[in-house]
N, C-alpha and C positions, 0 to 999 in steps of 0.2 A: 478207620478208628472210631469215627462218630457212630456208625451203624453198630459197632461191636460194644459200645458203652452200655452197660446194664442199666435198665430203667429209663433210658433216654427215649421219651415218647411224648407226643407224637413226632415222627419224622415225616416230612413231606419231600419226596424225591420224584421229580418228573423229568422225562426225557422227550426231546423232539426228534422225530424220525422222518426222513425224506427218502423215498425209494429204498426202504429197508436199511438205511444208514443212519446211525445216531449222529445228529448234527448239533444237538444242544442238550444241556442239563442244568437243572436248578435244584438246590437243596435248602430246606428250611429245618432248623433244629431248635429245640427248646432252650431257653436261657432263663436265668433268674435275675430279678431286678430288686435292689434294695437290700436291707439288712434285717435279720430276725428282730422282732416277730413280724415285721411288715414286709415280707417277701412276696413278690408277685411273679407271675410267669409271663413270658412273651416268646416270640420266635425270632431267630436270627436267619437272615437270608445270606447264605454264603456256601458255596460259590454259585455264580451264574456263569456259564461258559457256552459259547457258540463257536463252531468252527469258522475260521476266517472267511471262507467262501460263502457262508450263509449269514454273515453279519450284515445288518442293514436291510434284511429281507422280512423282518417281522417275527423271526423265530424267538429272539430274546423277549420281545414284547409279549408274545403269546405265553411264554413260559412264566414270566413275572405275573401276568394277569391270572393265569390258571392257578399258580402257586398261592397267590394272595387269596383267591376265592376258596381254595381248599383249606388254608389256614383258618379263615373265617368260619367255614363250615364245621371245622373241628373245634370251634370254640376258642380260637386263638386269634383275636382281632388286632393284636399289637405285634408289629414286625419291625425289627431294627436291621439296618444295613450300613455298612461302610463301603461307599462306592462313589461313582461319578456324580457330582452334584448337578451336572447337566442332563443326566439320564433319568434318575429315579424320581424326581418331582412330578413327572408326567403321570405317575401311578398314584400320586397323593402323598408321597414321602415329603417330610419337612424336617427342619433342623431338630435333632434329638435333644441337644442341651437346652434349647429354648423350652422344651417340653418337660424338663426336669430330670433328664437321664444323663449319666456320665459313663464314659468308656474307661475300661481298666488299662488303657494304653494311650499313647499320644496319637491323636488324630485331629485333622483340621475340622473345625465346626461345620463347614460346608459339606464335608464328606460323610459326616456322622448323622444319619437320618432315621426317622421313625415313621411308620405308617399306622394310622388309626382306622381300622376297618369299619367301625361303627361309631356314631357319636357317643362321646363319653367313655370310650374304651380305655383311655389313658388315665381316667380319674383314679387317683390313689396309687398309680404306678410311678414311682420316683426313686432315684438313687443310682448306685453303681450297678452296672451290668456284670453278671458273672457268666462267662461262657463255659461250655463243657471243657473238661481238661484236655481233650484232644486238640483244641485250638491253641493250647500253650506251646505245641510243637511246631507251630507255623512261623 
């Protein structure tokens, strides 16, 4: 549904392949932050999936690092994730609410995180996150 959403760009979708088998996938899609006229854009990391047999082998780590680098290369140095608070900080994610962001759903502070790919990337980015409509069906 995300890929079929008109005008939803850029989308970063990466797969990890081992011996011609897809063993992992990560997806980043654009989100909006704030209210008009002060609307900013960022990216959402969701989902990250790795086959159980390949977890704890570095596949997820490689997908996250490559995906964040691609987001930054595309001029999207702010990424939001709702995920494991023990996993994502190693990539530079930190609490999103402390950075001035709000989720449109109930989520623990520790699981709601943001990545700032370059110093000052979060300057002026504040407020409620608006996810693409396809997320409403989850």
